[in-house]
Structures are given as structure tokens and as C-alpha cells.
gemmi code that builds the backbone of each chain (N, CA, C; Angstrom):
import gemmi

chains = {
    "A": [
        ("UNK", (63.024, 65.318, 29.624), (63.370, 65.937, 30.908), (62.735, 67.316, 30.987)),
        ("UNK", (62.105, 67.608, 32.119), (61.469, 68.901, 32.310), (62.528, 69.967, 32.580)),
        ("UNK", (62.587, 70.944, 31.699), (63.589, 72.004, 31.836), (63.022, 73.361, 31.461)),
        ("UNK", (63.604, 74.384, 32.075), (63.285, 75.763, 31.722), (64.611, 76.467, 31.460)),
        ("UNK", (64.763, 76.984, 30.258), (66.015, 77.641, 29.883), (65.754, 79.108, 29.579)),
        ("UNK", (66.581, 79.964, 30.159), (66.419, 81.397, 29.964), (67.632, 81.982, 29.247)),
        ("UNK", (67.340, 82.984, 28.444), (68.418, 83.691, 27.760), (68.062, 85.169, 27.635)),
        ("UNK", (69.065, 86.047, 27.616), (70.464, 85.730, 27.889), (70.683, 85.496, 29.386)),
        ("UNK", (71.876, 85.060, 29.744), (72.217, 84.893, 31.156), (72.270, 86.238, 31.853)),
        ("UNK", (72.842, 87.208, 31.161), (72.935, 88.553, 31.720), (72.796, 89.571, 30.598)),
        ("UNK", (72.416, 90.766, 30.989), (72.112, 91.804, 30.012), (72.367, 93.169, 30.643)),
        ("UNK", (73.000, 94.028, 29.893), (73.226, 95.413, 30.334), (72.554, 96.338, 29.329)),
        ("UNK", (71.713, 97.229, 29.836), (71.061, 98.199, 28.944), (71.120, 99.584, 29.580)),
        ("UNK", (70.897, 100.593, 28.769), (70.874, 101.959, 29.272), (69.463, 102.328, 29.715)),
        ("UNK", (69.410, 103.139, 30.722), (68.135, 103.616, 31.252), (67.288, 104.218, 30.130)),
        ("UNK", (66.014, 103.838, 30.123), (65.104, 104.368, 29.122), (64.923, 103.438, 27.926)),
        ("UNK", (65.852, 102.490, 27.747), (65.752, 101.550, 26.628), (64.811, 100.396, 26.968)),
        ("UNK", (64.361, 99.707, 25.918), (63.532, 98.514, 26.091), (64.403, 97.271, 26.013)),
        ("UNK", (63.906, 96.177, 26.558), (64.621, 94.911, 26.421), (63.633, 93.763, 26.497)),
        ("UNK", (64.076, 92.608, 25.983), (63.236, 91.408, 25.984), (64.040, 90.227, 26.490)),
        ("UNK", (63.479, 89.531, 27.455), (64.097, 88.341, 28.022), (63.336, 87.113, 27.522)),
        ("UNK", (64.066, 86.030, 27.295), (63.459, 84.835, 26.703), (63.418, 83.667, 27.686)),
        ("UNK", (62.416, 82.823, 27.508), (62.262, 81.618, 28.318), (61.712, 80.510, 27.428)),
        ("UNK", (62.460, 79.425, 27.321), (61.999, 78.250, 26.572), (61.854, 77.091, 27.552)),
        ("UNK", (60.807, 76.328, 27.410), (60.597, 75.252, 28.367), (60.213, 73.954, 27.674)),
        ("UNK", (60.557, 72.875, 28.345), (60.137, 71.532, 27.904), (59.540, 70.868, 29.135)),
        ("UNK", (58.374, 71.328, 29.519), (57.718, 70.845, 30.727), (56.358, 70.293, 30.363)),
        ("UNK", (56.077, 69.099, 30.845), (54.782, 68.486, 30.602), (54.405, 67.612, 31.788)),
        ("UNK", (53.189, 67.668, 32.263), (52.114, 68.540, 31.800), (52.346, 69.981, 32.246)),
        ("UNK", (51.780, 70.899, 31.483), (51.969, 72.322, 31.745), (50.723, 72.886, 32.408)),
        ("UNK", (50.932, 73.666, 33.464), (49.814, 74.319, 34.125), (49.833, 75.822, 33.881)),
        ("UNK", (50.941, 76.448, 34.212), (51.047, 77.883, 34.002), (52.513, 78.300, 34.000)),
        ("UNK", (52.751, 79.525, 33.584), (54.110, 80.068, 33.533), (54.121, 81.423, 34.221)),
        ("UNK", (55.141, 81.627, 35.027), (55.253, 82.872, 35.773), (56.609, 83.513, 35.564)),
        ("UNK", (56.621, 84.810, 35.647), (57.853, 85.575, 35.685), (57.956, 86.228, 37.061)),
        ("UNK", (59.147, 86.073, 37.644), (59.435, 86.697, 38.927), (60.575, 87.694, 38.759)),
        ("UNK", (60.531, 88.747, 39.568), (61.645, 89.680, 39.670), (62.273, 89.496, 41.041)),
        ("UNK", (63.595, 89.364, 41.057), (64.279, 89.198, 42.332), (65.393, 90.219, 42.468)),
        ("UNK", (65.227, 91.127, 43.406), (66.289, 92.072, 43.720), (67.374, 91.352, 44.519)),
        ("UNK", (68.584, 91.843, 44.439), (69.714, 91.193, 45.101), (69.448, 91.029, 46.589)),
        ("UNK", (69.603, 89.795, 47.078), (69.441, 89.533, 48.504), (68.010, 89.511, 48.994)),
        ("UNK", (67.050, 89.561, 48.079), (65.637, 89.549, 48.462), (64.937, 88.349, 47.847)),
        ("UNK", (63.724, 88.086, 48.304), (62.944, 87.014, 47.717), (62.313, 87.439, 46.404)),
        ("UNK", (62.018, 86.473, 45.525), (61.363, 86.798, 44.243), (59.962, 87.367, 44.454)),
        ("UNK", (59.592, 88.258, 43.550), (58.252, 88.854, 43.570), (57.593, 88.574, 42.228)),
        ("UNK", (56.373, 88.089, 42.260), (55.676, 87.716, 41.036), (55.343, 88.944, 40.187)),
        ("UNK", (55.636, 88.848, 38.887), (55.284, 89.911, 37.935), (54.026, 89.552, 37.158)),
        ("UNK", (54.030, 88.366, 36.574), (52.880, 87.918, 35.782), (52.727, 86.410, 35.929)),
        ("UNK", (51.526, 85.937, 35.689), (51.263, 84.511, 35.646), (50.296, 84.264, 34.491)),
        ("UNK", (50.598, 83.251, 33.668), (49.777, 82.962, 32.495), (49.487, 81.475, 32.395)),
        ("UNK", (48.241, 81.139, 32.111), (47.884, 79.768, 31.803), (48.055, 79.557, 30.301)),
        ("UNK", (47.849, 78.318, 29.832), (48.136, 78.009, 28.435), (47.217, 78.765, 27.481)),
        ("UNK", (46.057, 79.199, 27.972), (45.099, 79.877, 27.097), (45.367, 81.377, 26.983)),
        ("UNK", (46.299, 81.885, 27.774), (46.617, 83.316, 27.730), (47.907, 83.504, 26.956)),
        ("UNK", (47.944, 84.446, 26.030), (49.173, 84.635, 25.272), (49.866, 85.961, 25.567)),
        ("UNK", (49.250, 86.807, 26.359), (49.933, 88.031, 26.768), (49.327, 88.556, 28.059)),
        ("UNK", (50.186, 89.131, 28.874), (49.724, 89.728, 30.124), (50.680, 90.842, 30.508)),
        ("UNK", (50.106, 91.953, 30.944), (50.929, 93.116, 31.282), (50.827, 93.459, 32.753)),
        ("UNK", (51.894, 94.028, 33.264), (51.949, 94.532, 34.636), (52.793, 95.797, 34.585)),
        ("UNK", (52.117, 96.909, 34.343), (52.853, 98.176, 34.208), (53.734, 98.154, 32.975)),
        ("UNK", (55.029, 98.393, 33.192), (55.970, 98.397, 32.065), (56.432, 96.997, 31.666)),
        ("UNK", (55.948, 95.983, 32.360), (56.323, 94.601, 32.057), (55.199, 93.935, 31.245)),
        ("UNK", (55.560, 93.310, 30.125), (54.605, 92.567, 29.322), (55.168, 91.194, 29.034)),
        ("UNK", (54.435, 90.169, 29.433), (54.861, 88.796, 29.178), (54.017, 88.209, 28.052)),
        ("UNK", (54.648, 87.395, 27.234), (53.934, 86.676, 26.178), (54.176, 85.186, 26.352)),
        ("UNK", (53.236, 84.412, 25.868), (53.354, 82.961, 25.953), (52.881, 82.337, 24.654)),
        ("UNK", (53.714, 81.487, 24.078), (53.325, 80.675, 22.920), (53.371, 79.226, 23.371)),
        ("UNK", (52.214, 78.667, 23.695), (52.156, 77.316, 24.227), (52.506, 76.267, 23.173)),
        ("UNK", (52.345, 76.634, 21.903), (52.668, 75.680, 20.841), (54.180, 75.476, 20.720)),
        ("UNK", (54.907, 76.593, 20.734), (56.370, 76.499, 20.621), (57.039, 76.409, 21.983)),
        ("UNK", (56.252, 76.521, 23.044), (56.765, 76.456, 24.417), (57.813, 77.536, 24.653)),
        ("UNK", (57.423, 78.747, 24.297), (58.314, 79.878, 24.497), (57.553, 81.008, 25.177)),
        ("UNK", (58.268, 81.746, 26.005), (57.720, 82.928, 26.649), (58.761, 84.035, 26.603)),
        ("UNK", (58.288, 85.254, 26.627), (59.204, 86.384, 26.681), (58.673, 87.395, 27.687)),
        ("UNK", (59.590, 88.160, 28.245), (59.237, 89.260, 29.139), (59.836, 90.524, 28.551)),
        ("UNK", (58.966, 91.461, 28.192), (59.408, 92.710, 27.587), (59.311, 93.825, 28.620)),
        ("UNK", (60.403, 94.543, 28.774), (60.435, 95.676, 29.704), (60.536, 96.951, 28.881)),
        ("UNK", (59.600, 97.830, 29.098), (59.546, 99.082, 28.337), (60.108, 100.232, 29.159)),
        ("UNK", (60.842, 101.097, 28.497), (61.372, 102.310, 29.135), (62.024, 101.974, 30.469)),
        ("UNK", (63.075, 101.206, 30.410), (63.699, 100.675, 31.624), (64.116, 101.777, 32.598)),
        ("UNK", (64.082, 101.399, 33.878), (64.498, 102.293, 34.951), (65.608, 101.616, 35.750)),
        ("UNK", (66.339, 102.420, 36.493), (67.424, 101.862, 37.298), (66.906, 100.786, 38.246)),
        ("UNK", (65.681, 100.957, 38.729), (65.101, 99.994, 39.672), (64.741, 98.659, 39.020)),
        ("UNK", (64.832, 98.598, 37.708), (64.598, 97.321, 37.024), (65.797, 96.392, 37.119)),
        ("UNK", (66.916, 96.910, 37.599), (68.111, 96.074, 37.763), (67.804, 94.979, 38.778)),
        ("UNK", (67.847, 93.735, 38.317), (67.449, 92.596, 39.144), (67.645, 91.328, 38.327)),
        ("UNK", (67.351, 90.200, 38.961), (67.284, 88.929, 38.227), (65.832, 88.640, 37.909)),
        ("UNK", (65.594, 88.125, 36.721), (64.234, 87.786, 36.296), (64.169, 86.284, 36.063)),
        ("UNK", (63.278, 85.655, 36.782), (63.217, 84.195, 36.799), (61.916, 83.726, 36.166)),
        ("UNK", (62.048, 82.793, 35.248), (60.896, 82.174, 34.586), (60.602, 80.852, 35.302)),
        ("UNK", (59.357, 80.626, 35.653), (58.976, 79.432, 36.396), (57.775, 78.773, 35.713)),
        ("UNK", (57.905, 77.502, 35.411), (56.795, 76.758, 34.806), (56.236, 75.805, 35.845)),
        ("UNK", (54.920, 75.766, 35.933), (54.245, 74.964, 36.945), (53.546, 73.767, 36.316)),
        ("UNK", (53.689, 72.641, 36.985), (52.926, 71.442, 36.636), (51.926, 71.202, 37.756)),
        ("UNK", (50.683, 70.941, 37.383), (49.672, 70.661, 38.391), (49.312, 69.183, 38.348)),
        ("UNK", (49.408, 68.541, 39.499), (49.132, 67.117, 39.566), (47.863, 66.853, 40.361)),
        ("UNK", (47.202, 65.777, 40.042), (46.030, 65.375, 40.823), (46.500, 65.141, 42.246)),
        ("UNK", (45.689, 65.477, 43.202), (46.118, 65.464, 44.583), (46.311, 66.880, 45.078)),
        ("UNK", (46.247, 67.809, 44.108), (46.210, 69.216, 44.489), (47.537, 69.862, 44.791)),
        ("UNK", (48.579, 69.460, 44.118), (49.822, 70.176, 44.360), (50.510, 70.506, 43.045)),
        ("UNK", (51.297, 71.551, 43.127), (52.049, 72.024, 41.986), (53.516, 71.671, 42.119)),
        ("UNK", (54.138, 71.333, 41.005), (55.588, 71.192, 40.970), (56.118, 72.328, 40.113)),
        ("UNK", (57.054, 73.060, 40.653), (57.582, 74.220, 39.947), (58.950, 73.909, 39.375)),
        ("UNK", (59.141, 74.256, 38.118), (60.429, 74.119, 37.448), (60.979, 75.521, 37.222)),
        ("UNK", (62.128, 75.810, 37.807), (62.681, 77.158, 37.760), (63.745, 77.280, 36.676)),
        ("UNK", (63.741, 78.398, 35.983), (64.849, 78.741, 35.125), (65.980, 79.312, 35.966)),
        ("UNK", (67.170, 79.421, 35.375), (68.337, 79.924, 36.104), (68.302, 81.439, 36.249)),
        ("UNK", (67.453, 82.102, 35.483), (67.305, 83.540, 35.606), (68.154, 84.323, 34.626)),
        ("UNK", (67.729, 85.544, 34.360), (68.511, 86.513, 33.580), (68.811, 87.680, 34.494)),
        ("UNK", (70.086, 88.005, 34.589), (70.477, 89.147, 35.430), (70.528, 90.397, 34.569)),
        ("UNK", (69.660, 91.351, 34.876), (69.568, 92.600, 34.118), (70.187, 93.744, 34.904)),
        ("UNK", (71.052, 94.484, 34.243), (71.634, 95.688, 34.838), (71.249, 96.876, 33.972)),
        ("UNK", (70.612, 97.861, 34.578), (70.233, 99.088, 33.876), (71.186, 100.186, 34.319)),
        ("UNK", (71.910, 100.751, 33.365), (72.890, 101.787, 33.662), (72.362, 103.157, 33.266)),
        ("UNK", (72.758, 104.192, 34.046), (72.287, 105.560, 33.718), (72.958, 106.088, 32.461)),
    ],
    "B": [
        ("UNK", (48.061, 93.230, 55.174), (48.397, 91.861, 55.548), (49.913, 91.706, 55.504)),
        ("UNK", (50.494, 91.197, 56.582), (51.942, 91.045, 56.630), (52.374, 89.970, 55.641)),
        ("UNK", (53.579, 90.142, 55.086), (54.102, 89.175, 54.140), (54.738, 87.998, 54.843)),
        ("UNK", (55.417, 87.176, 54.075), (56.137, 86.035, 54.624), (57.371, 86.557, 55.366)),
        ("UNK", (57.557, 86.101, 56.571), (58.723, 86.528, 57.334), (59.641, 85.342, 57.595)),
        ("UNK", (60.942, 85.627, 57.566), (61.930, 84.591, 57.814), (62.940, 85.095, 58.831)),
        ("UNK", (63.311, 84.228, 59.739), (64.326, 84.569, 60.727), (65.302, 83.413, 60.894)),
        ("UNK", (66.570, 83.704, 61.151), (67.136, 85.048, 61.070), (67.375, 85.451, 59.621)),
        ("UNK", (67.736, 86.661, 59.358), (68.027, 87.096, 57.994), (69.429, 86.692, 57.570)),
        ("UNK", (70.340, 86.680, 58.513), (71.724, 86.309, 58.220), (72.236, 85.380, 59.307)),
        ("UNK", (73.078, 84.443, 58.892), (73.580, 83.438, 59.815), (74.946, 82.983, 59.348)),
        ("UNK", (75.880, 82.886, 60.296), (77.211, 82.361, 59.989), (77.459, 81.164, 60.888)),
        ("UNK", (77.797, 80.034, 60.282), (78.058, 78.809, 61.016), (79.361, 78.205, 60.510)),
        ("UNK", (79.853, 77.220, 61.239), (81.046, 76.513, 60.801), (80.669, 75.090, 60.398)),
        ("UNK", (81.532, 74.497, 59.626), (81.291, 73.125, 59.147), (81.023, 72.185, 60.318)),
        ("UNK", (80.068, 71.286, 60.140), (79.750, 70.311, 61.161), (78.649, 70.739, 62.105)),
        ("UNK", (78.401, 72.048, 62.169), (77.331, 72.519, 63.035), (75.970, 72.256, 62.391)),
        ("UNK", (74.926, 72.507, 63.147), (73.589, 72.416, 62.594), (72.913, 73.772, 62.719)),
        ("UNK", (71.855, 73.959, 61.931), (71.185, 75.253, 61.909), (69.682, 75.036, 61.739)),
        ("UNK", (68.911, 75.913, 62.349), (67.458, 75.896, 62.197), (66.993, 77.252, 61.712)),
        ("UNK", (66.244, 77.241, 60.619), (65.693, 78.463, 60.040), (64.181, 78.456, 60.229)),
        ("UNK", (63.622, 79.646, 60.391), (62.195, 79.744, 60.668), (61.480, 80.551, 59.602)),
        ("UNK", (60.223, 80.178, 59.354), (59.406, 80.859, 58.344), (57.982, 80.995, 58.861)),
        ("UNK", (57.465, 82.210, 58.818), (56.059, 82.447, 59.155), (55.321, 82.851, 57.894)),
        ("UNK", (54.361, 82.044, 57.464), (53.657, 82.357, 56.201), (52.671, 83.503, 56.374)),
        ("UNK", (52.142, 83.948, 55.262), (51.082, 84.957, 55.291), (49.866, 84.353, 55.994)),
        ("UNK", (49.209, 85.157, 56.786), (48.046, 84.681, 57.530), (47.025, 84.050, 56.591)),
        ("UNK", (46.578, 82.833, 56.948), (45.605, 82.124, 56.111), (46.228, 81.159, 55.123)),
        ("UNK", (47.530, 81.271, 54.899), (48.218, 80.349, 53.998), (48.634, 79.108, 54.775)),
        ("UNK", (48.321, 77.948, 54.221), (48.636, 76.715, 54.913), (49.766, 75.932, 54.269)),
        ("UNK", (50.135, 76.324, 53.072), (51.214, 75.625, 52.372), (52.489, 76.445, 52.459)),
        ("UNK", (53.575, 75.783, 52.842), (54.878, 76.442, 52.936), (55.903, 75.605, 52.182)),
        ("UNK", (56.640, 76.261, 51.322), (57.704, 75.592, 50.564), (59.047, 76.219, 50.900)),
        ("UNK", (60.081, 75.416, 50.816), (61.450, 75.889, 51.071), (62.304, 75.681, 49.828)),
        ("UNK", (63.186, 76.654, 49.593), (64.078, 76.600, 48.437), (65.483, 76.996, 48.861)),
        ("UNK", (66.454, 76.414, 48.160), (67.841, 76.834, 48.308), (68.239, 77.556, 47.028)),
        ("UNK", (68.871, 78.695, 47.189), (69.306, 79.445, 46.018), (70.792, 79.742, 46.106)),
        ("UNK", (71.522, 79.268, 45.111), (72.947, 79.544, 45.003), (73.223, 80.160, 43.641)),
        ("UNK", (74.303, 80.921, 43.517), (74.588, 81.577, 42.233), (74.711, 80.589, 41.083)),
        ("UNK", (75.271, 79.416, 41.354), (75.488, 78.474, 40.271), (74.282, 77.626, 39.927)),
        ("UNK", (73.424, 77.359, 40.890), (72.311, 76.418, 40.702), (70.951, 77.084, 40.588)),
        ("UNK", (70.855, 78.337, 40.890), (69.536, 78.952, 40.866), (68.692, 78.444, 42.025)),
        ("UNK", (67.386, 78.505, 41.857), (66.461, 78.067, 42.902), (66.249, 76.560, 42.834)),
        ("UNK", (66.514, 75.892, 43.945), (66.315, 74.448, 44.021), (65.270, 74.150, 45.104)),
        ("UNK", (64.268, 73.357, 44.738), (63.182, 73.028, 45.650), (63.653, 72.038, 46.714)),
        ("UNK", (63.368, 72.359, 47.969), (63.731, 71.479, 49.088), (62.545, 70.606, 49.492)),
        ("UNK", (61.499, 71.227, 49.981), (60.288, 70.498, 50.351), (59.122, 71.446, 50.542)),
        ("UNK", (57.923, 70.838, 50.576), (56.692, 71.588, 50.791), (55.915, 70.945, 51.927)),
        ("UNK", (55.361, 71.782, 52.785), (54.523, 71.314, 53.871), (53.117, 71.894, 53.725)),
        ("UNK", (52.157, 71.064, 54.055), (50.761, 71.487, 54.030), (50.070, 70.813, 55.205)),
        ("UNK", (49.428, 71.612, 56.037), (48.735, 71.079, 57.222), (49.624, 70.119, 58.006)),
        ("UNK", (50.837, 70.566, 58.284), (51.797, 69.862, 59.147), (52.364, 68.592, 58.518)),
        ("UNK", (52.061, 68.338, 57.242), (52.541, 67.138, 56.572), (53.432, 67.523, 55.396)),
        ("UNK", (54.528, 66.789, 55.251), (55.379, 67.025, 54.090), (54.703, 66.421, 52.878)),
        ("UNK", (54.388, 67.270, 51.902), (53.630, 66.804, 50.747), (54.520, 66.534, 49.539)),
        ("UNK", (55.663, 67.188, 49.492), (56.515, 67.071, 48.327), (57.952, 67.296, 48.761)),
        ("UNK", (58.877, 66.653, 48.086), (60.268, 66.740, 48.512), (61.175, 66.790, 47.301)),
        ("UNK", (62.195, 67.618, 47.373), (63.179, 67.712, 46.307), (64.300, 66.713, 46.515)),
        ("UNK", (65.345, 66.858, 45.716), (66.466, 65.912, 45.754), (67.609, 66.429, 46.611)),
        ("UNK", (67.383, 66.497, 47.879), (68.418, 66.928, 48.814), (68.683, 65.803, 49.803)),
        ("UNK", (69.912, 65.752, 50.344), (70.226, 64.677, 51.307), (69.422, 64.809, 52.586)),
        ("UNK", (69.433, 63.723, 53.353), (68.653, 63.672, 54.582), (69.087, 64.666, 55.646)),
        ("UNK", (70.250, 65.319, 55.427), (70.685, 66.341, 56.380), (69.717, 67.532, 56.397)),
        ("UNK", (68.959, 67.652, 55.344), (67.977, 68.727, 55.239), (66.609, 68.187, 55.673)),
        ("UNK", (66.035, 68.786, 56.659), (64.731, 68.350, 57.130), (63.883, 69.552, 57.488)),
        ("UNK", (62.624, 69.318, 57.656), (61.745, 70.425, 57.999), (60.555, 69.930, 58.788)),
        ("UNK", (59.778, 70.890, 59.243), (58.519, 70.554, 59.883), (57.612, 71.763, 59.828)),
        ("UNK", (56.343, 71.508, 60.057), (55.365, 72.592, 60.080), (54.512, 72.427, 61.320)),
        ("UNK", (54.201, 73.534, 61.928), (53.417, 73.537, 63.156), (51.946, 73.800, 62.853)),
        ("UNK", (51.132, 73.636, 63.875), (49.676, 73.772, 63.670), (49.277, 75.185, 63.255)),
        ("UNK", (50.116, 76.173, 63.544), (49.797, 77.545, 63.128), (50.389, 77.865, 61.754)),
        ("UNK", (50.843, 76.823, 61.049), (51.415, 76.891, 59.698), (52.850, 77.403, 59.657)),
        ("UNK", (53.368, 77.873, 60.767), (54.787, 78.256, 60.781), (55.638, 77.034, 60.490)),
        ("UNK", (56.754, 77.267, 59.839), (57.590, 76.144, 59.445), (59.038, 76.389, 59.845)),
        ("UNK", (59.725, 75.330, 60.097), (61.155, 75.393, 60.368), (61.886, 74.439, 59.429)),
        ("UNK", (63.101, 74.826, 59.089), (63.961, 73.979, 58.291), (65.263, 73.766, 59.061)),
        ("UNK", (65.726, 72.549, 59.092), (66.941, 72.221, 59.827), (67.974, 71.608, 58.877)),
        ("UNK", (69.204, 72.035, 59.040), (70.298, 71.420, 58.286), (71.319, 70.948, 59.309)),
        ("UNK", (71.611, 69.674, 59.299), (72.585, 69.121, 60.239), (73.929, 68.913, 59.529)),
        ("UNK", (74.964, 68.821, 60.318), (76.323, 68.567, 59.810), (76.604, 69.450, 58.586)),
        ("UNK", (76.628, 70.733, 58.822), (76.775, 71.689, 57.729), (78.051, 71.467, 56.930)),
        ("UNK", (77.923, 71.677, 55.621), (79.062, 71.611, 54.702), (79.225, 72.981, 54.049)),
        ("UNK", (80.437, 73.228, 53.534), (80.700, 74.515, 52.889), (79.685, 74.795, 51.781)),
        ("UNK", (79.306, 73.737, 51.067), (78.382, 73.880, 49.946), (76.964, 74.225, 50.344)),
        ("UNK", (76.696, 74.236, 51.630), (75.348, 74.603, 52.090), (75.179, 76.115, 52.167)),
        ("UNK", (76.261, 76.842, 51.961), (76.169, 78.305, 51.951), (75.245, 78.730, 50.814)),
        ("UNK", (74.203, 79.439, 51.165), (73.193, 79.795, 50.167), (72.180, 80.745, 50.786)),
        ("UNK", (71.289, 81.228, 49.920), (70.109, 81.963, 50.383), (68.974, 80.954, 50.470)),
        ("UNK", (68.375, 80.819, 51.633), (67.274, 79.886, 51.818), (65.969, 80.678, 51.839)),
        ("UNK", (65.123, 80.343, 50.891), (63.868, 81.070, 50.715), (62.689, 80.212, 51.129)),
        ("UNK", (61.751, 80.863, 51.739), (60.501, 80.228, 52.120), (59.388, 80.914, 51.324)),
        ("UNK", (58.407, 80.130, 50.899), (57.284, 80.707, 50.157), (55.992, 80.097, 50.671)),
        ("UNK", (54.957, 80.907, 50.763), (53.663, 80.371, 51.178), (52.653, 80.525, 50.054)),
        ("UNK", (51.683, 79.625, 50.053), (50.667, 79.616, 48.998), (49.288, 79.741, 49.613)),
        ("UNK", (48.431, 80.525, 48.989), (47.080, 80.709, 49.522), (46.179, 79.543, 49.146)),
        ("UNK", (45.091, 79.352, 49.878), (44.154, 78.283, 49.554), (43.255, 78.670, 48.379)),
        ("UNK", (42.476, 77.740, 47.908), (41.527, 78.034, 46.856), (42.135, 78.001, 45.486)),
        ("UNK", (41.620, 78.817, 44.577), (42.040, 78.805, 43.181), (43.528, 79.092, 43.043)),
        ("UNK", (44.026, 79.995, 43.876), (45.457, 80.303, 43.799), (46.298, 79.079, 44.108)),
        ("UNK", (45.745, 78.167, 44.913), (46.500, 76.965, 45.245), (46.645, 76.113, 43.992)),
        ("UNK", (45.610, 76.067, 43.188), (45.643, 75.306, 41.945), (46.645, 75.921, 40.989)),
        ("UNK", (46.624, 77.246, 40.894), (47.564, 77.935, 40.010), (48.982, 77.803, 40.526)),
        ("UNK", (49.112, 77.663, 41.826), (50.445, 77.515, 42.392), (51.106, 78.825, 42.703)),
        ("UNK", (50.296, 79.863, 42.937), (50.870, 81.149, 43.268), (51.638, 81.043, 44.572)),
        ("UNK", (52.800, 81.613, 44.603), (53.618, 81.585, 45.804), (54.115, 82.980, 46.137)),
        ("UNK", (54.167, 83.251, 47.419), (54.673, 84.519, 47.905), (55.931, 84.223, 48.719)),
        ("UNK", (57.026, 84.826, 48.294), (58.309, 84.522, 48.903), (58.645, 85.466, 50.041)),
        ("UNK", (59.364, 84.922, 51.011), (59.938, 85.739, 52.060), (61.257, 86.331, 51.600)),
        ("UNK", (61.910, 87.133, 52.449), (63.162, 87.789, 52.066), (64.356, 86.850, 52.067)),
        ("UNK", (64.199, 85.693, 52.705), (65.284, 84.727, 52.717), (66.181, 84.828, 53.943)),
        ("UNK", (66.892, 83.752, 54.198), (67.941, 83.711, 55.219), (69.249, 83.416, 54.498)),
        ("UNK", (70.202, 84.316, 54.649), (71.513, 84.124, 54.025), (72.384, 83.332, 54.985)),
        ("UNK", (72.691, 82.085, 54.642), (73.520, 81.210, 55.475), (74.916, 81.140, 54.893)),
        ("UNK", (75.896, 81.415, 55.729), (77.297, 81.280, 55.329), (77.944, 80.226, 56.210)),
        ("UNK", (78.543, 79.221, 55.582), (79.214, 78.152, 56.311), (80.722, 78.314, 56.118)),
        ("UNK", (81.436, 78.465, 57.234), (82.887, 78.687, 57.160), (83.668, 77.414, 57.496)),
    ],
}
model = gemmi.Model(1)
for chain_id, residues in chains.items():
    chain = gemmi.Chain(chain_id)
    for i, (resn, *xyz) in enumerate(residues, 1):
        res = gemmi.Residue()
        res.name, res.seqid = resn, gemmi.SeqId(i, " ")
        for name, pos in zip(("N", "CA", "C"), xyz):
            atom = gemmi.Atom()
            atom.name, atom.element = name, gemmi.Element(name[0])
            atom.pos, atom.b_iso = gemmi.Position(*pos), 0.0
            res.add_atom(atom)
        chain.add_residue(res)
    model.add_chain(chain)
structure = gemmi.Structure()
structure.add_model(model)
structure.setup_entities()
């Protein structure tokens, strides 16, 4: 069964600290993996996207890693800010002939950054 | 370039009513997908439209339907509303070309539907 599991479900950290969010998937065939940030009541915004040949990608203070062999990804946030408080969603994409993608969404990790 | 827009942003309906939500994709994007997001279930795929044709469909009952117009704008309709339909409904558009292969999606702000 194609699944994307994220951990932890929720996380509280102090401003300025680092944190790492985890994503494990059992999706095949695999096309790419994305991390989205979703502020409360808003639509998700893409942070990073990685294909199987990429094992790390950065976007400012956000760094995503991908291990295609173990089917694990992580999102590391450096020097957290209050504005990082949001849900972070891991999404794995399957690409099928015919030109369409099927997206498998994780349940998300809710991060709260406290002053 | 304007982002994905959704109207209305908030909606309150009662059980048994029907509702129509609207989505305008980013200019040049021809693929539009709809998602339901609830606290317990996360993001659930409803359907995808491309060039006015439904290309992919999730596991939702027939009360959920959609369509796409020639200008790529899309509407989603839910008939005979149930309490469990209360959710944030998100629309996402995808650009053509290589990004379409990668499956990049740009989400709108969503429509918050409350069913009483």
C-alpha cells in the first residue's frame, strides 16, 4: 500500500533552535518528493522538491534530505523563527504514462515555535 | 503573475444544501486539482481536470463533482451536504512542460466550508 508517514505529529521548540522533521514512505513507482509549508487557514506552499537522484536540497533555512534506498526524507529547519510555526507536509509523487502525477500526502507535522 | 484564487473564502451551509466553489488557476496553467483537508484526514485528493476533462479522481462519493471551463477555471460542486463535509477545500494548478512531469502544484488559499 502506498503510504507516507510523518513524525512527529507535533513539535514545540524555542525560537532560535534547530529541528528535524521525518518522512518515511512506501510509494512505488517513485517520481519525486516534496515538502510543503502550510500556515493555518492557508494553502500549502512548496519548500523543496527532490527527484530520486538528489539527496539534499536547501531553501534558505530549510534543508531537505532524501535517501531513496531507505525511502526516508527529513526536513531540517535551522535557527527557527516564530514565522516557522506551521504544518509541514511531505508529499510523494508517482508519475504514470499518460502524463499525470498521483500525489500521496503525509498527515503533516505541526510545528510551534515559541519565543 | 497572480496566484491561484479561490472564491468564496468562507462559506456556511446547512445539511442537505448544495454548494459550488470556484477556482481560477495561474495564467497559463491548464491542470487544476481539488483537495479536501480536514484535521483528522489531512489532504485528500478529490479530482483533477485538464483541458476541460476529468483526468483523475479520488475516492469520494458522487455528491462531489467538478468541471473545468475553456479558460481553465474550475468549479467544484457538493450536493446534499453532510456535517462531515466541513473542511478546507483547496485548489491547485500545475504548469505545463517539465513542471507538469514533476507534478509541481501551486495551491490557492482555500475555501473554508462549514456545514451546520
